Each structure stands twice: as C-alpha cells, then as structure tokens.
KOLNU-156971 format. One record per residue: residue number from 1; residue in one letter; x, y, z of N, C-alpha, C in turn. Coordinates in steps of 0.1 Angstrom, whole numbers, plus 5000, padded with zeros to 4 digits. Layout:
REC   resi   resn    nxx    nyy    nzz   caxx   cayy   cazz    cxx    cyy    czz
REC    NUM      A      X      Y      Z      X      Y      Z      X      Y      Z
...
//
This chain:
REC   resi   resn    nxx    nyy    nzz   caxx   cayy   cazz    cxx    cyy    czz
REC      1      M   9402   1954   5842   9413   1962   5846   9402   1971   5844
REC      2      E   9406   1979   5860   9393   1990   5857   9403   2004   5862
REC      3      G   9394   2012   5857   9403   2025   5857   9398   2032   5869
REC      4      G   9406   2048   5869   9405   2054   5879   9412   2069   5873
REC      5      C   9414   2077   5885   9418   2090   5880   9424   2093   5893
REC      6      L   9439   2101   5893   9441   2105   5904   9449   2119   5901
REC      7      S   9443   2131   5903   9448   2143   5900   9449   2144   5882
REC      8      G   9442   2141   5874   9441   2142   5860   9450   2133   5854
REC      9      R   9458   2121   5859   9464   2111   5857   9455   2099   5857
REC     10      Q   9454   2092   5846   9446   2078   5847   9456   2068   5852
REC     11      L   9449   2060   5860   9453   2050   5870   9446   2036   5865
REC     12      L   9454   2027   5865   9446   2008   5856   9447   2005   5865
REC     13      T   9441   1991   5872   9444   1988   5882   9440   1970   5875
REC     14      H   9449   1964   5877   9449   1951   5877   9454   1942   5886
REC     15      G   9441   1939   5896   9446   1928   5907   9455   1939   5915
REC     16      E   9463   1934   5918   9469   1943   5933   9480   1955   5928
REC     17      T   9477   1953   5914   9488   1962   5904   9482   1975   5903
REC     18      V   9490   1986   5897   9487   1998   5894   9493   2004   5884
REC     19      M   9488   2009   5877   9492   2011   5859   9491   2028   5858
REC     20      L   9502   2037   5860   9499   2052   5861   9500   2056   5843
REC     21      V   9492   2060   5842   9493   2062   5821   9495   2080   5821
REC     22      L   9508   2080   5815   9509   2095   5817   9512   2099   5800
REC     23      S   9512   2108   5795   9518   2114   5781   9529   2120   5785
REC     24      R   9537   2120   5774   9550   2125   5779   9557   2127   5760
REC     25      K   9562   2142   5758   9565   2140   5745   9581   2136   5745
REC     26      S   9585   2139   5732   9602   2136   5735   9612   2147   5745
REC     27      R   9618   2140   5751   9630   2145   5762   9622   2148   5770
REC     28      E   9611   2145   5774   9605   2147   5789   9609   2131   5796
REC     29      S   9608   2133   5803   9611   2123   5817   9600   2119   5822
REC     30      V   9601   2106   5833   9588   2106   5841   9601   2095   5853
REC     31      V   9599   2100   5868   9613   2094   5879   9601   2086   5885
REC     32      V   9610   2075   5890   9603   2064   5894   9609   2066   5911
REC     33      S   9606   2068   5921   9614   2069   5934   9605   2059   5948
REC     34      D   9614   2059   5960   9610   2048   5968   9596   2052   5978
REC     35      P   9590   2046   5977   9576   2052   5982   9576   2056   5998
REC     36      V   9586   2053   6004   9589   2057   6017   9601   2070   6016
REC     37      G   9595   2081   6019   9603   2092   6017   9603   2102   6002
REC     38      G   9605   2088   5990   9603   2097   5976   9612   2104   5977
REC     39      I   9626   2106   5983   9635   2113   5977   9644   2108   5970
REC     40      E   9650   2099   5971   9656   2089   5964   9655   2090   5948
REC     41      Q   9658   2091   5937   9654   2087   5928   9661   2071   5922
REC     42      L   9651   2060   5920   9658   2049   5916   9654   2047   5904
REC     43      L   9646   2051   5898   9650   2051   5883   9645   2064   5873
REC     44      K   9651   2065   5865   9646   2081   5853   9641   2075   5839
REC     45      V   9631   2075   5835   9627   2069   5821   9628   2088   5814
REC     46      T   9634   2085   5802   9631   2099   5791   9630   2091   5778
REC     47      V   9617   2097   5771   9616   2094   5763   9626   2102   5752
REC     48      L   9635   2096   5743   9644   2098   5736   9642   2104   5721
REC     49      E   9629   2094   5717   9624   2099   5703   9619   2089   5699
REC     50      I   9604   2102   5690   9593   2087   5686   9594   2092   5673
REC     51      G   9584   2080   5666   9586   2080   5652   9586   2063   5645
REC     52      R   9583   2064   5636   9582   2050   5626   9576   2037   5636
REC     53      G   9564   2043   5645   9560   2030   5651   9564   2027   5664
REC     54      R   9579   2034   5667   9585   2031   5678   9586   2043   5688
REC     55      V   9589   2038   5698   9592   2054   5714   9606   2047   5717
REC     56      R   9615   2054   5717   9629   2048   5721   9629   2054   5736
REC     57      L   9631   2049   5752   9633   2056   5757   9646   2053   5764
REC     58      G   9652   2065   5773   9667   2061   5779   9659   2060   5793
REC     59      F   9669   2051   5802   9668   2046   5813   9682   2047   5823
REC     60      E   9677   2054   5834   9685   2057   5844   9681   2055   5857
REC     61      G   9695   2048   5865   9693   2041   5881   9704   2040   5886
REC     62      P   9705   2035   5898   9718   2036   5904   9721   2017   5901
REC     63      D   9730   2018   5901   9738   2001   5899   9732   1991   5906
REC     64      H   9725   1994   5916   9718   1976   5922   9703   1978   5917
REC     65      V   9697   1989   5905   9686   1987   5903   9690   1977   5884
REC     66      Q   9682   1965   5885   9688   1962   5873   9675   1968   5869
REC     67      I   9678   1969   5856   9669   1972   5840   9667   1960   5830
REC     68      N   9656   1957   5828   9654   1950   5815   9641   1949   5809
REC     69      R   9641   1946   5797   9629   1944   5784   9620   1932   5797
REC     70      W   9611   1940   5794   9601   1927   5806   9599   1913   5796
REC     71      E   9598   1909   5783   9603   1898   5780   9617   1892   5786
REC     72      V   9626   1899   5788   9639   1893   5794   9639   1894   5806
REC     73      W   9634   1900   5814   9629   1899   5832   9619   1890   5831
REC     74      N   9611   1886   5827   9599   1872   5826   9605   1864   5825
REC     75      R   9616   1860   5816   9623   1843   5809   9634   1843   5820
REC     76      T   9636   1855   5826   9650   1852   5835   9643   1846   5851
REC     77      R   9632   1855   5856   9624   1853   5865   9618   1840   5864
REC     78      S   9611   1833   5852   9606   1820   5853   9616   1808   5851
REC     79      S   9628   1812   5853   9639   1801   5847   9643   1803   5867
REC     80      D   9644   1816   5871   9650   1807   5886   9643   1807   5899
REC     81      L   9625   1805   5891   9615   1799   5900   9622   1784   5901
REC     82      P   9617   1777   5909   9624   1760   5915   9607   1755   5905
REC     83      E   9616   1744   5905   9608   1735   5895   9598   1726   5909
REC     84      S   9583   1728   5900   9572   1720   5910   9577   1704   5909
REC     85      A   9571   1695   5917   9576   1683   5920   9563   1677   5915
//
C-alpha cells in the first residue's frame, strides 16, 4: 500500500482502489456521494459510540443502496460468482 496526502487527508492506495483515512469523533459523520455531480448523498456514516475497543457506526442510505458488513458482502459475492469448469 502506498500513501499520499490530499488537502491534509491521508490517502492509501492498493492497486486500483483508494482508501481515504479520516479521523471522526463521536456523532461526527462522513458522506459518500456520486462522483458525477456529487449532490446526491449515497451513504452517510456516523460514529455513534466509541468505547470498549469498538466503534459503533450508523449507516444511512437510500433503499437501493445495499449496506453489509465486509465479511457478509464478501461471502455473498463469492457465492454469486459462477463456478469455474
């Protein structure tokens, strides 16, 4: 993973993907929007609670946006892939 900086925010790159690394306090949010236009909010992630070695996050998004934990998404995605011959 390589690192970079954009306006004081840390960017980590891995292949073709980029991870934006931000710090948030409890009750602060991050919004993910459509890269074209950027006006429609696709997903809002809010830090609800920090403590006991865990962070509780709240996710808000329209009905057509599926929100899953990584391991659930990865398992679902893997089961949807066609089996190789």
